N, C-alpha and C positions, 0 to 999 in steps of 0.2 A: 503494499501500501505507498510504498515511500516515495513514488512517482506522483500520487495524487496529490499528497502533501506538499511536495517540490512545486506541481503547478498552483495551488492556491497561494501559496505564498507569494508566486509572482503576480496573483491577482491585486495582491494588496498594493503594488506599485501600477496600477493599470486606473489611477484616476486621472480622466481625460481633463482635458484642460477646458478654461471657461469661454464664454462668448468673444468673438474677435474683438480685440481692441486695436488702439492706433500705437504702433512700435516706434518706442524712443530709442535711445542710446541703452543698450543694453547693460551697461554698467551702471546705469542709473545716476550717472554723475550730472548729465546734462539736463533731467527732467526734472519739474516743480516736486517736491518732496510727497505731497498729499494728493499728487494727481492719479488717475488709475493706470499711466505708464510707466509711474515711477513704480505701482505694486507689481504691475507685469515684469520690469526688468529685474526686481527682486526676486523675483519667481524664478525667472529665466536663467539666473548669475545661481542660484541654489541657495539663498538666504530667504529661507520661509520666515525666521523670526521677524526680519526687519520686513518684510512685506506684510506678516500681520500686524506690525506697528503703523505701518503708511495707510493699511486698510482701516486700522481703527481711527487714523489720523483724519482720514476724510470722509467716514462715515458721522465723524462728530459734526461734520457741516452739512452732508446727504445721509440723513439717519437710514433712509428706504431705498438707497440705489442698488437694485438688483446685481449690476455687475460687480460692481465693488464688494457686495456679500458672496456673491459665486466666488470671485479670486481669494477671498478673506478665507472662505472654505476650502480652497485647495491648498493655500498657504497652513492651513490649521491641519488640515491631513499630513501635509509634508512633516510636519514637525510631531506627529502622531498623537495629536489631540483629535481622535476620530470621534469622539463623542459631542465635542463642540461643533465638528464641521457636519455631522450628522444631524444636529439639530437646525443648523443653517438650512442646508440642502433639504431637508425635510419640508420647512416652510417655502421653500423657493419652489418645491415641487407642488405645494398646493396652489400657489399662485401661477404658476405658469406650466398646467398640466400637458403644454402640447409640444414642449420642448425637450427631444429626446436626451439631449446632451446631459440635462439635471437629470433626468429620469436615471439615465447611466450611472452618473455619479452615486447619487442616490443609491443604488443597487451594490455599487461598490465598496461605499460606506457601510451599508447593511452586512456585508459579507466579511468585512473587517473586525465588525464587532460580533460576529457570530451569528446572525440574524438570517440565515441561509434561506428560508423559505419565503420570507419577506425580500430576501435580495433579488430570488429567480423572479419574483412576480414584478419587482421596479424593473429588471432588465428584461423580460418579457414584455413588459409595456414598452420599452425604450426600442426594443426591435421590432414592435408594431408602427411605432412613428418612424423610425428608420432603418427598413427590412433591408437593405444594402451597406450598411455600416460597419465594417470587419472589426472594428475595435469592439462595438457592442457583441457582436456575435463571440469573440473569444471570451468576452467577459461572462457572458452566459454560458458558454460551454464549461469554464474555469468552475462556475458555480453547479454544474450539473455535476462536475467530476467530484467536487466538495460534499454535496448532498449523497451522491453515492459511497462514497467513503464513510461517510458519516453512519448508513445505513447498515453498510457492510460491518463497521465495528460494533456498531449496536447489535446486530443478529449473530455474530461471534459470542458477543457477551453473553446475550442472553439465552445461546445454545449451551454455553459453559455452566450457566446457572441452572438449567433445568437438569443439565446432566448430574450435578452435582445434588440435586434436589433429590433425583429418584436414587443416586445413591444411598442416601439418607433413610428413603422411604423401602427400600427393599436391601436390605444388607447381606440377606442371606443369599443371595445371588452370586456373591462373589465365591461361595463355598460350594456352589454347583459345578460338579464334574462333566466338561464337555468336550469333544475334540476340538484339537487345534484347526484352526482354519484360516487361510487369507482372509483380510478385511475384504468387503465388498468392494472396495475402491481400487483394489488391487487384484482380485480374482474376478470382479465381473465390471471391467472399464465399460465395454460396450453399452451394456444397460444403463449406466450411469450417464454415459454421454447421452443415450438416447433419451434419459430423463430430463437431462438439461436441455436439449433442443426443444420437448414437449413442454416444459415449465416455461420456456420461454415464450413460446407461440400462445402459450395460455396469458401470460402477461400481457402480450401485445392485445390479443383480443379484448382482455379488459382493462387496456388502457392504464396501466400498470408502469409507467417508464420506470421507476426506482426496481422496481423485479425483474424487468427486462434486460434493466443496464447491468445486473448482477451478475448476468450470465458472461459477460465480457471480462476476459482479462486486464490488467494494468497494462500490459503490452501490448494491446490489441491494434493491429496497424489496419488503419482505412484504406479502403480502395481508390483508385485516382487522383493520389497525391494527397488528399486532404490533411489537414491537421487534425487531432483527435477533436479539440475544442470545434472547429468546423462539422466535423462529423455529427457531433453529439448535437449541436443547434439546428441541423438539417434533419436529424432521427426526430427530435422533439417536436419540429414544425408537423412532419409525417403525424407523428403519433395525435396530434390535437387538431388535423385536418379532418374535416366531415366525412361521413362515408362508412362501410365496412371495413375493419381490416381483414388481411389475408386469412384463408381459413385452416385449415389445422394440416401438421405436416402428416406426411407417411413415407414410407419406404425407404426407411434410416439404413442405412450399409455404414458401420464403422470398421475401419482397418487400424491395429495400433503400429505406431511406427517404430517406437522405441519407449523405455520404462519412462511414462509421464509424458508421453507425447502421442497425437493421433489424428486421425484425419476421418469425416465423414459428408456422406453425401445425402440427400434427401430431395422432396419434393412437395411443394408447397402452392396451391392455386393463389395466383395474383388478379388484381381487380381487371386486368383486361380480358378475361375468360380462358386464358391458359392456365399449365402448370409449371411453374419453374423449378429447371433443377439446378439444386445448390450444393455447393461444396464448402466446407470449413473447417479450418486446422484448431486442435484444442492443444491445451497444457494442462498438467496437474499442478493445481497452487493450492498448497494449506490442507490439502486431502480431498478437495474439489476439481471437478474437469471445468476449464474457462475457454472460452472461444479467442484464438489470439488471429486468426486472416478468415476473412469469408470472400466468396466470389461466385459468379454463375457459373454452374459446370460446364465444362465443356459439350454437355449434349444439349446445351442450349432449352428451349422451351419446348413442350409438348402441349399436345390438345388433350383436353378432358376426356 
């Protein structure tokens, strides 16, 4: 799960810049101290503390100026004062619901403070307002990753607690003699992989995005050169689109390539009335089989 955590750390640095401002001397030497240009110059040179001071100086005379408040929030976030920045951007979001940049920054600040569900909602709003903005798509993809990591961690913790409770309830089971057998994950990987594919299809049918995402490895490589964040954003759009999801999968065939590595092919109806033959590669992680790549099978499409 380390790679997901790393992506989320990067998200903390993705606060977008504010509305466009006139550019002065970037050193801040030749602009008026209380001007918007001077605040922007301080931010550009990495002096966030000075930017906050200059923003406060300007707000003393222009107390409700949206652009200055926006820049102050950016400066506060750069100093790590995320709660103060969030307070400002939340008010701006209410005042300017049509602004995608404000919705984006609100989402990032919510994510920084651990409010991932609210962050997702804000970034989905931003994506609706600016569907072609790649920075918003990256931020949204990173939040999806963080939510998946949280769900994955919670599921593992809950599973351990359930196993511990079961051991307390049935201590006599430890003394029951039984023949030694390999664990199901080792002796029956074909069945385990088939279960993963069926559970994934069920999650898709139920529009349970987090359950569907849990079937993918941290090392999953999207097709067509997409980044993982771009792939996640596109997948979420497909999940949220109206219409019936693809039907149940069938004809699953699994081949074990090496310990902990396998390939599977299967068929699944699509929205166009055909049956797509698909292929996927799996790895075993923490006792669970997860998908690392996926593509259309060389067999292409078949009719129903």
